[in-house]
C-alpha positions as CSV (number, residue, x, y, z in Angstrom):
1,M,-10.9,-17.3,15.4
2,D,-9.4,-18.5,18.7
3,S,-12.5,-20.6,19.4
4,N,-12.1,-22.3,16.0
5,M,-8.6,-23.2,16.8
6,K,-9.6,-24.7,20.2
7,Q,-12.4,-26.6,18.5
8,A,-9.9,-27.9,15.9
9,G,-7.5,-29.0,18.6
10,S,-10.3,-30.8,20.5
11,S,-11.3,-32.7,17.4
12,L,-7.7,-33.7,16.8
13,D,-7.4,-35.0,20.3
14,S,-10.6,-37.0,19.9
15,L,-9.3,-38.5,16.6
16,I,-5.9,-39.5,18.2
17,S,-7.8,-41.1,21.1
18,S,-9.9,-43.1,18.6
19,F,-6.8,-44.2,16.7
20,N,-5.1,-45.3,20.0
21,T,-8.1,-47.3,21.0
22,R,-8.2,-49.0,17.6
23,I,-4.5,-49.9,17.9
24,V,-5.0,-51.4,21.3
25,E,-7.9,-53.5,20.0
26,L,-5.7,-54.7,17.1
27,Q,-2.9,-55.6,19.5
28,E,-5.3,-57.6,21.5
29,L,-6.5,-59.4,18.3
30,V,-2.9,-60.2,17.4
31,I,-2.3,-61.8,20.8
32,A,-5.4,-63.9,20.4
33,R,-4.5,-64.9,16.9
34,N,-1.0,-66.0,18.0
35,M,-2.7,-68.9,19.7
36,Y,-3.0,-70.4,16.1
37,P,0.6,-70.3,14.6
38,A,-0.6,-71.4,11.2
39,T,-2.4,-68.1,10.6
40,S,-0.4,-65.8,12.8
41,I,2.0,-64.5,10.2
42,A,-0.6,-63.5,7.7
43,D,-2.6,-61.7,10.4
44,L,0.4,-59.8,11.7
45,S,1.2,-58.6,8.1
46,A,-2.4,-57.3,7.7
47,V,-2.3,-55.6,11.1
48,D,1.1,-54.0,10.3
49,T,-0.3,-52.6,7.0
50,A,-3.4,-51.3,8.7
51,V,-1.4,-49.5,11.4
52,K,1.0,-48.0,8.9
53,T,-2.0,-46.7,6.8
54,M,-3.5,-45.1,9.9
55,E,-0.2,-43.5,10.8
56,Y,0.1,-42.0,7.3
57,Q,-3.5,-40.7,7.5
58,M,-2.7,-39.2,11.0
59,Q,0.4,-37.5,9.7
60,A,-1.5,-36.0,6.7
61,I,-4.1,-34.7,9.1
62,K,-1.4,-33.1,11.3
63,D,0.3,-31.5,8.3
64,R,-3.0,-30.0,7.0
65,L,-3.9,-28.7,10.4
66,R,-0.5,-27.1,10.8
67,E,-0.9,-25.4,7.4
68,E,-4.3,-24.0,8.4
69,I,-2.9,-22.7,11.7
70,E,0.0,-21.0,9.9
71,A,-2.4,-19.3,7.4
72,I,-4.5,-17.8,10.2
73,P,-2.2,-14.7,10.9
74,K,-2.0,-13.9,7.2
75,A,-5.8,-14.1,6.9
76,K,-6.2,-11.8,9.9
77,K,-3.8,-9.2,8.4
78,L,-5.6,-9.4,5.1
79,I,-9.0,-8.8,6.8
80,E,-7.6,-5.9,8.8
81,Q,-6.2,-4.2,5.6
82,S,-9.5,-4.8,3.8
83,L,-11.5,-3.2,6.6
84,H,-9.1,-0.2,6.8
85,Q,-9.4,0.3,3.0
86,Q,-13.2,0.0,3.3
87,R,-13.3,2.7,6.1
88,K,-11.1,5.0,4.0
89,L,-13.3,4.6,0.9
90,Q,-16.5,5.2,3.0
91,H,-14.9,8.4,4.4
92,M,-14.1,9.6,0.9
93,L,-17.6,8.8,-0.3
94,A,-19.2,10.6,2.6
95,H,-17.3,13.8,1.8
96,M,-17.7,13.7,-1.9
97,P,-19.8,16.6,-3.3
98,S,-23.3,15.6,-4.6
99,H,-22.6,16.5,-8.2
100,L,-19.6,14.1,-8.2
101,H,-21.9,11.4,-6.7
102,E,-24.0,11.7,-9.9
103,T,-20.9,11.4,-12.1
104,T,-19.8,8.3,-10.2
105,S,-23.2,6.7,-10.7
106,I,-23.1,7.4,-14.5
107,L,-19.6,5.9,-14.8
108,N,-20.7,2.8,-12.9
109,Q,-23.6,2.3,-15.3
110,N,-21.6,3.1,-18.5
111,P,-17.8,2.9,-18.2
112,N,-17.5,3.9,-21.8
113,C,-18.3,7.5,-20.9
114,L,-15.2,7.8,-18.7
115,M,-13.2,9.4,-21.6
116,Q,-16.0,11.9,-22.2
117,E,-16.2,12.8,-18.5
118,T,-12.4,13.3,-18.4
119,S,-12.4,15.5,-21.4
120,N,-14.8,17.9,-19.7
121,Y,-11.9,18.8,-17.4
122,D,-9.5,19.3,-20.3
123,L,-7.0,16.9,-18.7
124,P,-5.3,14.9,-21.5
125,S,-4.3,17.5,-24.1
126,M,-1.7,19.5,-22.1
127,P,1.3,17.1,-22.3
128,V,0.7,16.6,-26.1
129,K,0.8,20.3,-26.7
130,V,4.0,20.6,-24.6
131,Q,5.7,18.2,-27.0
132,E,4.4,20.1,-30.1
133,E,6.2,23.4,-29.3
134,P,8.5,23.0,-26.3
135,A,10.6,26.1,-27.1
136,A,7.6,28.4,-26.8
137,L,6.6,27.4,-23.3
138,P,8.0,28.5,-19.9
139,K,10.2,25.7,-18.4
140,E,8.0,25.2,-15.4
141,K,5.0,24.3,-17.5
142,K,6.6,21.2,-19.1
143,G,5.1,18.0,-17.7
144,R,2.6,19.9,-15.6
145,A,-0.1,17.7,-14.1
146,S,-3.7,18.7,-14.0
147,A,-4.8,21.1,-11.4
148,P,-5.6,19.4,-8.0
149,R,-9.0,19.4,-6.4
150,W,-8.5,19.8,-2.7
151,F,-12.1,19.5,-1.5
152,I,-13.0,20.7,2.0
153,T,-14.5,18.5,4.7
154,A,-17.6,19.0,6.8
155,E,-15.4,19.5,9.9
156,E,-13.5,22.3,8.2
157,L,-16.7,24.1,7.2
158,D,-18.1,23.7,10.7
159,S,-15.0,25.1,12.2
160,L,-15.7,28.5,10.6
161,S,-17.7,31.2,12.3
162,S,-21.3,31.4,11.4
163,Y,-20.7,34.9,10.1
164,M,-18.1,33.7,7.6
165,R,-19.9,30.5,6.7
166,G,-23.3,32.2,6.1
167,R,-25.5,30.1,4.0
168,L,-22.7,28.2,2.2
169,T,-23.1,24.4,2.1
170,L,-20.4,21.8,1.7
171,D,-21.6,20.9,-1.7
172,K,-21.6,24.5,-2.9
173,V,-18.1,25.2,-1.7
174,N,-16.7,21.9,-3.2
175,A,-18.4,22.6,-6.5
176,A,-16.5,25.9,-6.5
177,V,-13.3,24.0,-5.8
178,N,-14.0,21.8,-8.8
179,D,-14.6,24.9,-11.0
180,M,-11.4,26.5,-9.9
181,A,-9.4,23.5,-11.0
182,T,-11.2,23.5,-14.3
183,Y,-10.3,27.2,-14.8
184,A,-6.7,26.5,-13.9
185,D,-6.5,23.6,-16.4
186,A,-8.0,25.7,-19.1
187,N,-5.4,28.4,-18.5
188,A,-2.5,25.9,-18.5
189,Q,-3.7,24.5,-21.8
190,L,-3.9,27.9,-23.3
191,I,-0.4,28.7,-22.2
192,A,0.9,25.4,-23.7
193,A,-1.0,25.8,-27.0
194,P,1.1,26.6,-30.2
195,K,0.3,29.9,-31.9
196,K,-0.9,28.2,-35.1
197,K,-3.8,26.7,-33.3
198,L,-5.0,29.9,-31.7
199,A,-7.0,32.8,-33.0
200,E,-5.4,36.3,-32.8
201,D,-7.3,37.5,-29.8
202,T,-6.8,34.1,-28.0
203,W,-3.1,34.2,-28.7
204,E,-2.9,37.7,-27.1
205,R,-4.6,36.2,-24.0
206,A,-2.2,33.3,-24.0
207,L,0.8,35.7,-24.0
208,E,-0.7,37.6,-21.2
209,L,-1.2,34.4,-19.2
210,R,2.4,33.4,-19.9
211,D,3.6,36.7,-18.5
212,I,1.5,36.1,-15.4
213,A,2.8,32.5,-15.0
214,M,6.4,33.8,-15.1
215,T,6.0,36.2,-12.2
216,E,7.5,35.2,-8.8
217,A,4.2,35.0,-7.0
218,V,2.7,32.6,-9.6
219,K,5.6,30.6,-11.0
220,G,5.1,26.9,-10.9
221,K,1.5,27.1,-9.5
222,H,-1.9,26.4,-10.9
223,F,-3.8,29.7,-11.2
224,F,-6.9,31.4,-12.7
225,L,-8.1,35.0,-13.0
226,E,-11.0,36.6,-11.2
227,T,-12.5,37.2,-14.7
228,D,-12.5,33.4,-15.3
229,M,-15.2,33.0,-12.6
230,K,-18.2,32.3,-14.9
231,G,-19.7,29.3,-13.2
232,P,-21.3,26.9,-13.0
233,G,-20.5,26.6,-9.3
234,L,-18.3,29.7,-8.9
235,K,-19.3,33.1,-10.2
236,L,-18.2,36.7,-9.7
237,D,-21.1,37.6,-7.4
238,N,-21.6,37.9,-3.6
239,T,-21.8,34.1,-3.1
240,G,-18.6,33.6,-5.2
241,K,-16.7,36.2,-3.2
242,A,-17.9,34.6,0.1
243,I,-16.7,31.2,-1.2
244,L,-13.3,32.7,-2.0
245,T,-13.1,34.2,1.5
246,V,-13.8,30.7,3.0
247,L,-11.3,29.0,0.8
248,R,-8.6,31.6,1.4
249,H,-9.2,31.2,5.2
250,L,-8.9,27.4,4.8
251,G,-5.6,27.6,2.9
252,R,-7.0,26.4,-0.5
253,V,-6.2,29.6,-2.4
254,H,-4.0,32.7,-2.3
255,E,-4.7,35.9,-4.1
256,T,-2.4,38.5,-5.6
257,R,-2.7,41.4,-8.0
258,I,-0.6,41.4,-11.1
259,G,-1.1,44.5,-13.4
260,H,-4.8,45.0,-13.7
261,H,-5.6,41.3,-13.0
262,R,-6.6,39.7,-9.7
263,V,-4.9,36.3,-9.8
264,I,-5.9,33.4,-7.6
265,T,-3.4,30.5,-7.1
266,L,-4.4,27.1,-5.9
267,S,-2.5,26.0,-2.7
268,K,-2.3,22.7,-0.9
269,P,-3.9,22.8,2.6
270,H,-1.6,22.3,5.6
């Protein structure tokens, strides 16, 4: 960028020098023409017009060059911000689980399937149900956002001991993080649902979840039960228990026992 500015300055100096040379030549022509008084007045008027035209052109060039120089810092700042955003997006893409890569590719090819993808996570219905029967819901559930998906990074997984990490991969653990948020969203929707839309056995489960949601250890948090772990990425098996151990160690979840239920709450990593 600095070399371009120097080159522009050098070109301007050359242009000024050329104009000065031309003016000297015109002055010399004026002196020569003054030897013939009959034509000197007309020649001087023409010279004056030519000089003024060149001065206007010179001023226009200076103004344009000044505008370009003033725009250079803004362009530099815009480029820096664009590069920073690009690095941030590349970092997010590098740590995105493989199954989300596939979803992103599908959305890029067919944007119309976005609503269908979103509905798989049961995101949009919760605020609507809160408005239908607000009196039947605990106060902390009103306006609740969808459950967060705090995926882990490769650095976090590598920081674990080989004994704790075992054969777990980044994709497998982050797929489980995605499943946990889905379980929590499903429970939140069940808590928010009005009785008239639920079957009798489902209503009993909703009441049970509401009681759990009102306890001090769970109040205001997204949660799911150990019995909710039915896949696809997180199941109640040895691998699922190993994943929960890793996520608990990394501060993504906390566990508590309420009645005969083992309850897992989602927590923000520090």
